[in-house]
N, C-alpha and C positions, 0 to 999 in steps of 0.2 A: 504494500500500500504506500502510496506517495501522499505527502501532505504539503500544505502551503502555509507559511507563517506570515502574517500581516500585522504590523504595528499600527495602532490607531491612536488618534488624539483623544484626550479625555472627553471632548464634547461630540465625538462621533456617534452616529445613530447605529447601535449594534443591531437593532431589529431590522432596520431598512437594509443594512449590509447583508444580513443573513438571508432576507427575502430575495435580494438581488442575486446572491451567489447560488441559491438553491434553484434558480431558474435556468442556470447554465447546464447544458447537457454534460453528463459525466460526473457531476458533483452529487454524491450520495447524502452527505450530511455536512453541517457547519457547527463547530463548537467554539464558543467564545470563552477564552481562558483569561482570567484576571490574575496577573503575576503577583499582585499583592495578596491574593487569597487563593493560592495554588494548591490547596489541600484537596486531594482526590476523593471521589465518592467512596472508593474502596478503603482508603485510610480512615474516613469518617465512620464507615461501617464497623471497622475493627475497633475503633475507639468506643463506639456504642456497645460492641460485643462485650467488652470488659465489664461494663456496668450490668449488662444482661446476665453474664456469668455469675456475678456476685449475687444477683437476685434469683438465680436458678431458672432463668427463662431460656432454656436451651433450644426449644423449637423456634422461638423468635429469631435467634441468632442465625440458624440455618436458613430460614425464610428470607431474612434481610440480605444475606450474602448471595443467595441464589437470585434474588430480585435484581441485584446489581449486575450479575453476569448475564442474565437472560433478558433483561429489559433496560438497556442503557438509556439514560435520560437524554433528551434532545433539548438543546438550548437555542 
C-alpha cells in the first residue's frame, strides 16, 4: 500500500479536503492525523484494557480489541 502525506495549515478545512480526495479514482480512504494527538486507537484500547482487567471485564476487552481490527474508524 502506498500513502501520501500532506501538511496542512491550522485553518485548513479537513472535511472539505477529505471530501475532495475521496472523489478521486483510486483513493480508498482518507485519514486525518493530528501530530499533537498521535495516540493510536489500538494504544487507547490497550490502555482501556488495563482498567477493564482490574474490574474483571474480560469479555469487554476482547470485544473492544476485535472492534478495532474489524471495523477501523473513518475520519
